[in-house]
C-alpha positions in Angstrom: 34.7 13.8 -4.1 32.3 13.4 -1.2 31.8 15.3 2.0 30.0 14.4 5.2 26.9 16.5 5.6 24.9 14.9 8.5 25.1 12.1 11.0 22.8 10.6 13.7 22.1 7.3 15.5 19.5 5.2 13.8 17.7 2.4 15.7 16.9 -0.5 13.4 15.7 -4.0 13.7 19.3 -5.1 13.5 20.8 -2.7 16.1 21.6 1.0 16.5 23.8 2.3 13.7 25.7 5.5 13.4 24.2 6.8 10.1 26.1 9.3 8.1 25.1 11.1 4.9 27.7 11.9 2.3 27.2 14.3 -0.6 28.9 14.4 -4.0 29.7 17.7 -5.7 26.7 17.1 -8.0 24.4 16.8 -5.0 23.8 13.1 -5.1 23.7 11.6 -1.6 24.8 8.3 -0.1 24.7 6.7 3.3 27.1 4.9 5.6 25.7 2.8 8.5 28.5 2.0 10.9 28.9 0.1 14.1 31.9 0.1 16.4 35.5 1.2 15.8 36.1 1.8 12.1 39.8 2.8 12.0 42.2 0.2 10.5 43.0 -2.4 13.1 46.6 -3.1 14.0 48.4 -5.7 11.9 47.1 -9.2 12.7 43.6 -8.0 13.6 40.7 -8.7 11.3 39.9 -6.0 8.7 36.6 -4.2 8.9 33.5 -6.2 7.8 32.0 -4.1 5.0 29.0 -4.2 2.6 28.9 -1.9 -0.4 25.3 -1.9 -1.4 23.4 -0.2 -4.2 20.0 1.2 -3.7 17.1 -0.9 -4.9 13.7 0.9 -4.4 11.7 -1.9 -6.0 13.2 -4.7 -3.9 13.8 -2.9 -0.6 10.7 -0.7 -0.4 8.1 -2.5 -2.4 9.3 -6.0 -1.7 9.8 -7.1 -5.3 10.6 -10.7 -5.9 12.6 -10.0 -9.0 16.0 -9.6 -7.2 17.8 -10.6 -4.0 18.8 -7.0 -3.0 16.5 -6.7 0.1 17.7 -10.1 1.5 21.4 -9.1 0.9 20.8 -5.8 2.7 19.2 -7.4 5.7 21.8 -10.2 5.9 24.7 -7.7 5.8 23.2 -5.6 8.6 22.6 -8.8 10.7 26.2 -9.9 10.2 27.6 -6.5 11.1 25.4 -6.3 14.2 26.3 -9.9 15.3 30.0 -9.0 15.5 29.5 -5.5 16.8 31.6 -3.8 14.2 31.3 -3.0 10.5 30.2 -0.6 7.8 27.4 -0.7 5.3 27.7 1.8 2.5 24.4 2.5 0.8 25.0 4.0 -2.7 22.3 5.8 -4.7 22.9 3.6 -7.8 19.5 2.3 -8.7 19.6 -0.6 -11.2 23.3 -1.0 -11.2 23.6 2.7 -11.9 21.1 3.1 -14.8 18.5 4.9 -12.7 14.9 4.1 -11.8 13.3 5.0 -15.1 15.7 2.9 -17.1 15.3 0.1 -14.6 11.6 0.0 -15.1 12.0 0.1 -18.8 14.4 -2.9 -18.5 11.8 -4.7 -16.4 9.3 -4.2 -19.2 11.7 -5.8 -21.7 12.3 -8.7 -19.2 8.6 -9.4 -19.4 9.3 -10.2 -23.1 11.9 -12.7 -22.3 15.2 -10.7 -22.2 17.4 -11.2 -19.2 18.8 -8.4 -17.0 21.9 -7.8 -19.1 20.1 -8.2 -22.5 17.5 -5.7 -21.4 20.1 -3.1 -20.5 21.8 -3.6 -23.9 18.5 -3.3 -25.7 18.1 0.1 -24.1 21.6 1.1 -25.3 23.0 0.8 -21.8 25.9 -1.1 -20.3 25.2 -4.0 -17.9 26.7 -2.1 -15.0 27.7 1.5 -14.6 29.0 1.3 -11.0 32.7 2.1 -10.4 32.7 2.3 -6.5 34.8 5.5 -6.4 32.3 7.0 -3.8 32.5 3.8 -1.7 36.3 4.0 -1.6 36.2 7.7 -0.7 33.7 7.0 2.2 36.0 4.2 3.5 39.0 6.5 3.4 37.0 9.2 5.2 36.7 6.7 8.1 40.3 5.8 7.9 39.7 2.3 6.5 41.9 0.7 3.8 41.5 -3.0 4.6 38.1 -4.7 4.5 36.4 -8.1 4.6 33.7 -7.6 1.9 30.2 -9.1 2.0 29.6 -9.7 -1.8 29.1 -12.2 -4.5 30.7 -9.8 -7.1 34.4 -10.3 -8.0 34.3 -7.1 -10.1 33.5 -5.1 -7.0 36.5 -6.6 -5.3 38.8 -5.8 -8.2 37.5 -2.2 -8.6 37.9 -1.4 -4.9 41.4 -2.8 -5.1 42.3 -0.5 -7.9 41.0 2.4 -5.8 43.3 1.5 -2.9 41.0 -0.6 -0.8 42.4 -4.0 0.0 39.8 -6.7 0.2 41.4 -9.4 2.4 38.3 -11.7 2.3 35.2 -12.2 0.2 32.2 -13.3 2.2 29.3 -14.5 0.1 25.7 -13.3 0.6 23.5 -16.0 -1.0 19.8 -16.7 -0.8 17.7 -19.4 -2.2 16.2 -18.3 -5.5 12.5 -18.0 -5.9 10.4 -18.7 -9.1 10.6 -15.0 -10.1 14.3 -14.2 -9.6 15.9 -17.5 -10.6 16.8 -16.4 -14.1 18.1 -13.0 -12.8 20.5 -14.7 -10.4 21.5 -17.2 -13.1 22.3 -14.3 -15.4 24.3 -12.5 -12.7 26.4 -15.7 -12.4 26.9 -16.5 -16.1 27.0 -13.0 -17.6 28.4 -10.8 -14.8 30.6 -13.4 -13.0 28.9 -13.3 -9.7 29.7 -16.2 -7.4 26.8 -18.5 -6.5 27.0 -22.0 -5.1 23.3 -22.7 -5.3 23.3 -23.1 -9.1 
């Protein structure tokens, strides 16, 4: 499904990560930023701290206030760096898999009062196209089958489980909402089942 095509050390504000590019048969590329020993630890040891993160150009590059993606990305890298071991899988799945063009179209509909799920549906799209097969394949490439997952999304845990990745612990990544993204986060909780304690 995916093959490793390049790897290097990448110095970041959060530490130096081994950064590996994986390529699907269709040419789509994804990244894994890793730190420390990734192989499954012996029984009784803690499973690998992992974040499966979907690309968000608007939030991570242009610092959009409409989502919490950038904050989650940085928080995950900080936590991995703090313990000295972990994996962040960065998937090319803009807008929960709908792509950049449709994401911007959905943003336009949100200006008219639709929430993030309603906007997708108005475009004839599902709320979420991600299935995490690539993430599971990357973890298996590294010899990992048990993880502690940094996520607020129970569906991600369930889907990884069905793909043979055992999630032994769910670790939330929460941020205080701002005036722009409050409805977005509320919709993720109510319509998509994400776990937030701040609402």
